[in-house]
C-alpha positions as CSV (number, residue, x, y, z in Angstrom):
1,M,-39.4,7.0,-0.3
2,S,-40.8,3.5,-0.3
3,T,-42.4,2.0,2.9
4,D,-43.6,-1.6,3.2
5,I,-46.7,-1.9,5.4
6,E,-48.1,-5.2,6.3
7,R,-51.8,-5.5,5.4
8,T,-54.5,-7.5,7.0
9,P,-57.0,-9.4,5.0
10,S,-59.2,-6.3,5.2
11,E,-57.2,-4.2,2.7
12,H,-56.8,-0.5,3.4
13,S,-59.0,-0.9,6.5
14,D,-58.8,1.9,9.2
15,L,-59.8,-0.6,11.8
16,A,-57.6,-3.1,13.6
17,A,-57.8,-6.7,12.7
18,P,-58.6,-9.2,15.4
19,D,-55.0,-10.2,15.8
20,S,-53.5,-6.7,15.2
21,P,-52.7,-4.5,18.3
22,V,-53.0,-1.2,16.4
23,P,-55.1,0.2,13.7
24,D,-53.7,0.3,10.2
25,P,-52.7,4.0,9.6
26,G,-52.6,3.7,5.9
27,V,-50.5,6.1,3.7
28,E,-50.6,9.7,4.7
29,E,-51.7,12.2,2.0
30,H,-48.8,13.3,-0.1
31,A,-47.7,16.9,0.3
32,P,-46.3,18.2,-3.0
33,R,-42.9,20.0,-2.9
34,F,-42.3,23.3,-4.6
35,T,-40.5,21.6,-7.6
36,D,-43.6,19.4,-8.1
37,V,-46.0,22.3,-8.6
38,D,-43.6,24.8,-10.1
39,E,-41.8,23.6,-13.3
40,R,-39.5,26.7,-13.3
41,A,-38.3,25.7,-9.8
42,A,-37.6,22.1,-11.0
43,E,-35.7,23.4,-13.9
44,R,-33.7,25.8,-11.7
45,A,-32.8,22.9,-9.4
46,Y,-32.0,20.8,-12.4
47,R,-29.6,23.4,-13.7
48,Q,-28.0,23.7,-10.2
49,I,-27.4,20.0,-10.0
50,V,-25.9,19.8,-13.4
51,G,-23.7,22.8,-12.7
52,M,-22.3,21.2,-9.6
53,L,-21.6,18.1,-11.7
54,A,-20.0,20.1,-14.4
55,A,-17.6,21.7,-11.8
56,V,-16.2,18.2,-10.9
57,P,-14.1,17.9,-14.2
58,I,-12.6,21.4,-13.7
59,L,-11.6,20.5,-10.2
60,V,-10.1,17.2,-11.3
61,I,-8.0,19.0,-13.8
62,G,-6.9,21.5,-11.2
63,F,-5.9,18.6,-9.0
64,L,-3.7,17.2,-11.8
65,V,-2.2,20.6,-12.6
66,A,-1.3,21.0,-9.0
67,Y,0.1,17.5,-8.7
68,F,2.4,17.9,-11.7
69,A,3.0,21.7,-12.0
70,V,3.3,23.0,-8.4
71,P,6.7,22.4,-6.8
72,R,6.6,20.2,-3.7
73,D,8.6,22.6,-1.7
74,A,6.4,25.6,-2.6
75,E,4.8,27.2,0.5
76,L,1.7,29.2,1.1
77,M,0.9,31.6,3.9
78,L,-2.8,31.3,4.9
79,F,-4.3,32.7,8.0
80,G,-0.9,33.0,9.5
81,A,0.0,29.5,9.0
82,N,2.8,28.3,6.7
83,L,1.3,25.5,4.5
84,K,2.7,23.4,1.7
85,M,1.1,24.8,-1.4
86,Q,0.9,21.5,-3.4
87,N,-0.8,19.7,-0.5
88,T,-3.3,22.5,0.2
89,L,-4.3,22.6,-3.5
90,L,-4.6,18.9,-3.7
91,G,-6.8,18.8,-0.7
92,L,-9.0,21.6,-1.9
93,T,-9.6,20.4,-5.4
94,A,-10.2,16.7,-4.6
95,G,-12.2,17.6,-1.5
96,L,-14.4,20.1,-3.2
97,A,-15.0,17.7,-6.1
98,A,-16.1,14.9,-3.7
99,L,-18.4,17.4,-1.8
100,L,-20.0,18.6,-4.9
101,I,-20.9,15.1,-6.1
102,G,-22.4,14.4,-2.7
103,V,-24.4,17.6,-2.6
104,A,-25.6,17.1,-6.2
105,A,-26.8,13.6,-5.3
106,I,-28.6,14.8,-2.3
107,Q,-30.2,17.6,-4.0
108,W,-31.3,15.4,-6.9
109,A,-33.0,13.0,-4.4
110,R,-34.6,15.9,-2.4
111,V,-36.1,18.0,-5.1
112,L,-36.4,16.0,-8.3
113,M,-36.8,12.4,-7.6
114,S,-40.3,11.2,-6.7
115,D,-41.0,11.3,-2.9
116,E,-44.4,9.7,-3.0
117,E,-44.8,6.8,-0.5
118,I,-46.0,3.5,-2.0
119,V,-47.3,0.4,-0.2
120,G,-45.8,-2.9,-1.0
121,E,-48.0,-5.8,-0.1
122,R,-46.1,-8.6,1.8
123,H,-46.3,-12.1,0.7
124,G,-45.1,-15.5,1.7
125,A,-41.6,-16.8,1.5
126,A,-42.2,-18.5,-1.8
127,S,-42.1,-16.0,-4.7
128,P,-45.2,-16.0,-6.9
129,P,-44.8,-16.7,-10.7
130,E,-45.3,-13.0,-11.5
131,A,-42.3,-12.0,-9.2
132,R,-40.0,-11.3,-12.1
133,E,-42.6,-9.1,-13.8
134,R,-43.2,-7.1,-10.6
135,V,-39.5,-6.6,-10.0
136,L,-39.0,-5.2,-13.6
137,A,-42.1,-3.0,-13.1
138,D,-40.7,-1.6,-9.9
139,L,-37.3,-1.0,-11.5
140,E,-39.2,0.8,-14.3
141,T,-41.0,2.9,-11.8
142,G,-37.8,3.7,-9.9
143,I,-36.1,4.8,-13.2
144,E,-39.1,6.9,-14.0
145,A,-39.0,8.5,-10.6
146,T,-35.4,9.7,-11.1
147,T,-36.5,11.8,-14.2
148,I,-33.3,10.6,-15.7
149,R,-35.0,10.0,-19.1
150,R,-36.3,13.5,-19.3
151,R,-33.3,15.2,-17.8
152,K,-30.5,13.1,-19.5
153,L,-27.6,15.3,-18.3
154,L,-28.2,14.1,-14.7
155,G,-27.2,10.6,-15.5
156,S,-24.2,11.4,-17.8
157,G,-23.1,14.2,-15.4
158,M,-23.1,11.9,-12.3
159,A,-21.4,9.0,-14.2
160,G,-18.8,11.4,-15.6
161,A,-18.1,13.1,-12.3
162,L,-17.8,9.7,-10.4
163,G,-15.5,8.4,-13.2
164,L,-13.2,11.4,-13.2
165,M,-12.9,11.2,-9.5
166,A,-10.8,8.0,-10.1
167,L,-8.1,10.1,-11.6
168,P,-6.8,11.8,-8.5
169,A,-6.6,8.4,-6.7
170,V,-4.8,6.8,-9.5
171,V,-2.3,9.7,-10.0
172,S,-1.7,9.8,-6.2
173,L,-0.4,6.1,-6.4
174,A,2.8,7.5,-7.7
175,D,3.6,9.0,-4.2
176,L,3.9,5.4,-2.9
177,G,7.5,5.5,-4.2
178,P,9.5,5.4,-7.4
179,W,8.7,2.7,-10.0
180,P,10.8,-0.4,-9.1
181,T,12.7,-0.6,-12.5
182,A,15.9,-2.5,-12.7
183,A,17.8,0.8,-12.8
184,E,16.0,2.2,-9.8
185,R,16.5,-1.0,-7.8
186,A,20.2,-1.1,-8.8
187,K,20.8,2.3,-7.2
188,T,18.6,1.9,-4.2
189,I,17.6,-1.4,-2.5
190,E,20.3,-3.4,-4.3
191,T,23.2,-1.2,-3.4
192,T,24.9,-0.8,0.0
193,L,27.7,1.3,1.4
194,W,30.1,-1.4,1.0
195,A,32.8,-0.9,-1.6
196,E,36.5,-1.8,-2.2
197,G,38.6,-0.7,0.7
198,V,35.8,0.1,3.3
199,H,36.8,-1.1,6.7
200,L,34.8,-3.5,8.7
201,V,34.0,-2.0,12.1
202,N,32.2,-3.1,15.3
203,D,28.6,-1.9,15.1
204,V,28.7,-0.3,18.6
205,T,32.1,1.2,19.1
206,Y,33.0,1.6,15.4
207,R,36.4,0.1,16.1
208,R,38.3,-1.4,13.2
209,L,38.7,-5.2,13.3
210,K,42.0,-7.0,12.8
211,A,41.9,-10.4,11.4
212,D,44.3,-11.8,14.0
213,E,42.2,-10.7,16.8
214,L,39.3,-12.8,15.9
215,E,39.1,-16.3,17.6
216,V,37.7,-19.5,16.0
217,G,34.0,-19.7,16.8
218,Q,33.5,-16.0,17.4
219,L,30.7,-13.9,15.8
220,V,31.0,-10.2,15.5
221,N,28.1,-7.7,14.5
222,A,29.6,-5.1,12.2
223,E,29.0,-2.2,9.8
224,P,30.9,-0.3,7.2
225,E,33.1,2.5,8.6
226,N,31.7,5.1,6.2
227,L,28.3,4.7,7.9
228,Q,29.5,7.4,10.5
229,K,29.4,10.0,7.7
230,L,25.6,9.8,7.5
231,E,22.7,11.2,9.7
232,G,19.0,10.9,10.2
233,T,16.9,8.8,7.7
234,A,19.9,8.2,5.4
235,Y,21.9,6.8,8.3
236,Q,19.0,4.5,9.3
237,Q,18.4,3.3,5.8
238,A,22.1,2.6,5.0
239,K,22.6,0.8,8.4
240,A,19.6,-1.5,7.7
241,K,21.0,-2.6,4.4
242,A,24.8,-2.8,5.2
243,A,24.6,-4.7,8.6
244,I,26.8,-7.7,8.6
245,I,28.1,-10.5,10.8
246,I,31.7,-11.7,10.8
247,V,32.5,-15.3,11.9
248,R,35.6,-17.1,12.2
249,M,35.8,-20.9,11.6
250,D,38.4,-23.6,11.1
251,P,39.1,-23.5,7.3
252,N,39.6,-27.3,7.4
253,A,36.2,-27.8,8.9
254,I,34.1,-25.8,6.4
255,R,33.5,-25.8,2.6
256,I,34.9,-22.9,0.7
257,P,34.2,-23.1,-3.1
258,E,36.9,-22.2,-5.6
259,S,34.9,-19.3,-6.7
260,R,35.1,-17.8,-3.2
261,K,38.6,-18.7,-2.1
262,D,39.5,-15.0,-2.1
263,W,36.4,-13.8,-0.2
264,Q,37.7,-15.0,3.1
265,V,40.7,-14.5,5.4
266,N,42.0,-17.7,7.1
267,G,38.4,-19.0,7.8
268,I,37.0,-15.4,8.6
269,L,33.8,-15.0,6.5
270,C,31.4,-12.1,6.4
271,Y,27.6,-12.4,5.6
272,S,24.7,-10.0,5.5
273,K,22.9,-9.9,8.9
274,I,19.5,-9.6,7.1
275,C,17.4,-12.7,6.7
276,T,16.5,-13.4,3.0
277,H,12.9,-14.4,4.1
278,V,11.3,-11.2,5.4
279,G,14.4,-9.2,6.5
280,C,14.7,-9.9,10.2
281,P,18.2,-9.3,11.8
282,I,20.1,-12.6,12.5
283,S,22.8,-13.3,15.1
284,L,21.8,-16.6,16.8
285,W,25.1,-18.5,16.1
286,E,25.6,-22.2,16.7
287,Q,29.4,-22.6,16.8
288,Q,29.5,-26.4,16.4
289,T,27.3,-26.7,13.5
290,H,28.2,-23.4,11.9
291,H,24.5,-22.6,11.6
292,L,23.0,-19.2,11.8
293,L,19.3,-19.2,13.0
294,C,16.7,-16.5,12.2
295,P,14.7,-15.8,15.4
296,C,11.5,-14.7,13.5
297,H,10.7,-17.8,11.3
298,Q,13.5,-20.2,12.0
299,S,15.2,-20.0,8.7
300,T,18.6,-21.6,9.1
301,F,21.7,-20.9,7.1
302,D,25.0,-22.9,6.9
303,L,27.8,-20.4,7.2
304,G,30.3,-23.1,6.7
305,N,28.8,-23.8,3.3
306,S,28.4,-20.4,1.7
307,G,25.3,-19.5,3.6
308,L,23.0,-22.0,2.0
309,V,19.5,-22.5,3.5
310,V,19.3,-25.8,5.4
311,F,15.8,-25.2,7.0
312,G,12.9,-22.8,7.1
313,P,11.0,-20.6,4.6
314,A,14.0,-18.5,3.3
315,A,14.2,-18.9,-0.5
316,R,17.9,-18.1,-1.1
317,A,21.3,-18.3,0.5
318,L,22.5,-15.5,2.8
319,P,24.6,-13.0,0.8
320,Q,28.3,-13.2,1.4
321,L,30.5,-10.1,1.4
322,P,33.9,-10.6,-0.2
323,I,36.7,-9.4,2.3
324,T,40.4,-9.1,2.6
325,T,42.9,-7.2,4.8
326,D,44.7,-3.9,4.3
327,A,48.5,-3.4,4.9
328,D,47.9,-3.2,8.7
329,G,45.8,-6.4,8.9
330,Y,42.5,-4.8,9.3
331,L,39.5,-6.4,7.5
332,V,38.3,-4.4,4.6
333,A,35.7,-5.2,1.9
334,R,36.8,-6.3,-1.7
335,S,33.5,-4.9,-3.1
336,D,29.8,-4.5,-2.4
337,F,27.6,-7.6,-2.1
338,T,27.4,-9.4,-5.5
339,V,23.6,-10.1,-4.9
340,P,20.9,-8.0,-3.3
341,V,20.6,-8.2,0.5
342,G,17.3,-8.6,2.4
343,P,14.0,-10.3,1.6
344,S,13.8,-12.2,-1.7
345,F,11.2,-10.1,-3.5
346,F,9.7,-11.7,-6.6
347,E,11.2,-9.1,-9.1
348,R,14.9,-9.7,-7.9
349,D,17.1,-11.9,-10.2
350,S,18.3,-14.7,-7.9
351,S,20.1,-16.5,-10.7
352,K,23.4,-15.0,-9.4
353,D,22.9,-16.5,-5.9
354,F,25.3,-19.2,-4.8
355,Q,23.9,-22.7,-5.2
356,E,25.0,-26.1,-4.0
357,G,27.8,-27.4,-6.2
358,D,29.0,-24.0,-7.5
359,R,32.7,-23.7,-7.8
């Protein structure tokens, strides 16, 4: 341990200087440890530390084996508690490895590193010319005190143990979710419950909606009828993606491109309810302007012109759901959305989104 003690002009004096309130205590006599006087004890401590560091790679391998080989639904009965076997093994191996590194570092400092106190003379704010040489000399003293040059396995063992401890952290990143490949996105976040023939129903009563019952200027919050078949987490996830709004406008007062003529029924259009900025639900409807306003960041979409963005931070048009009617006049989907719903993440291909001038 190094201790800086301010010296008076009378170096190492036991008497107080005229402007000093207490005597200079000096440096206490060094009491040697058992490893300082007994080389066999030092070697025994050295072997113990190296043994702890050598156990870390074994535990890391155990962590990897448990992660990849042990089934996630396997259970373990321990002290009357029913535990998940994989979680228990991961915690034990990673925790014990971290513990051994910490204990080895503390034991190394306690019994092998030099523990003699040294005095560092204080100086003015300006560094003297020999400051660089003194720093290098102090660094050399510190390296020598670690005994790392005589006991080389300490350094390599500590470096190897710390390096290997990165593997559990890196491997565990896979638990954040599946890799967002194009195929994985296509069957998860880019797919909803909507499909050909699925009825549009009120999102509260689940009542089917007839085209001739909707009035011009009306907005209805809706969901797919098959949503009722789901429960729990699957229900919530599907509902969040499939939520829609249905609006009816005067066909003569809006712009319907040729490519979307069969996506609407007498001015009834259907759009995703999820803002393409950060995914907030939208239903603030301005009948006169045909604008839909997001309450979170004020992105504004023109539903009378294919859901194009007219204001705000949203980067793409609001996805439109192609709809038609069944034999009884009830609104049904013609297909799923043709582009992903929700926030415009950078990895999504937005080239299929509707742009101004599309036909």
